[in-house]
C-alpha positions, 0 to 999 in steps of 0.5 A: 583124125585131122583135116591136114590132108583132107580131100587128098590122095596119097600113094605109099609104096611098101605101105603094108608093114614097118615104116611104110605102114606107119606112114600109111596110117598117119596120112590116113589119120590126117585125112588122106585117102591112101593107095598102098602098093605092097608086094605082100598082098596079105600085109597090104590088105591088113593095113588097109583094113586097119586104116578103115577100122580107124575111120580112114580110107585106104586101098591096097594092091599087090604090086612089085614096084621093081616091075615097070608093067606092074607099076604102070597098071597100079597107077592106072588103077589109082587114076581110075578109082581116084579123081586126083593124086597129091602125094607120093611116098617112095618108101620101098628099099632094102640092104639085101644082106650087105656084102663087102664090095670085094666079095660082091658081084654084079647080080648083087649090085643089080638087085640093090639098084632095082629095089633102092633106086630104079623103083623110085624112078619107075613109080615117080615117072608113072605118077608124075602126070597125076601129081602135076595136074593140080600144081601142088603135089608132094613127093617124099622119098625114103632114103637113108643116113647111109646116103649121107655118110660112108657105109662100110658094110656095103658101099654099093648100097650106100651109093644107091642111097646117096643117089636117092638123096641127089635125085631128090634135090635134082627133081625138086628143081625140075618140078618146082613150083608144081611139085615139091620133092623132099626126103627123109633119111632114117637110122636106128629105127625099128623096121621090117628089115632092121629088127632092133627088137631081135638084134639088140638083147634085152640086157644091152638095151640100156645102152641106147643112150650111148648109141642114139643122142635122143636116148632111144631107138626110133619107131615107124611113127617117128618117121611117119610124123616127118613124112606127114609134115613134108606131104602137107601144106605145112611144108609148102616152102620146103623142097629139095631137102633131106631130113635125117630122121635118125635120132641124131646119129649123123650129127654124132658120127655114126659108125665105129670100128669094133675090136670085139666084132672085128668090123665096123658097127653102129652100136658099139657094145664094146668098141 
């Protein structure tokens, strides 16, 4: 345990699994009391229990962050339990089985909107009064590298992730100097939605140095360490920034047209 976030309260959406769990556990190790919103109640409770076993403090609630009433009730509960709110990590997001734009429909677009953008608005708006109260709040949005580059599998998903990127920059200016707002943009990282351990056969894993400049796939801890920095006073002069936590994939280009697969890919087994 460290004291970097001692006495602070951090909210983490989707904190029960994947990157969200790694973030919740890391913030707790840094001394924060962590409030977890998780749609899977059992998963959230498991994470809170694991944090407690490690000597940290956490509380998990079953919350659908796409529903305004549930978000409002969660924030009210947090404020009843805690004397302050210092950090918000908007971690929830999903590509929802990417569809080419020509084959998609408004229902798919609306679903992408709710889980990738609207919930960021809902949670941020509800938490903002508490975050501003002490003049030193920090918001960290989990965007994606697909908001920084073209995303051929589903342009609508890419557009919403780009919206999170731009919202981060715009909100940072509106809330300065009371609240800092930054984002990370993950890629090539094992998560609940992106299961590289299942997708990449063992026989192909030696090719990771061809796909990721850092030479391996990412872990939740790789993302959580950057979130913890942005949430802390160590990043006191950082706001409006989006950090690609991608193993270098944006710098390297990222997507390749594969004759073998007959589509765009970001892991060229045989381009």
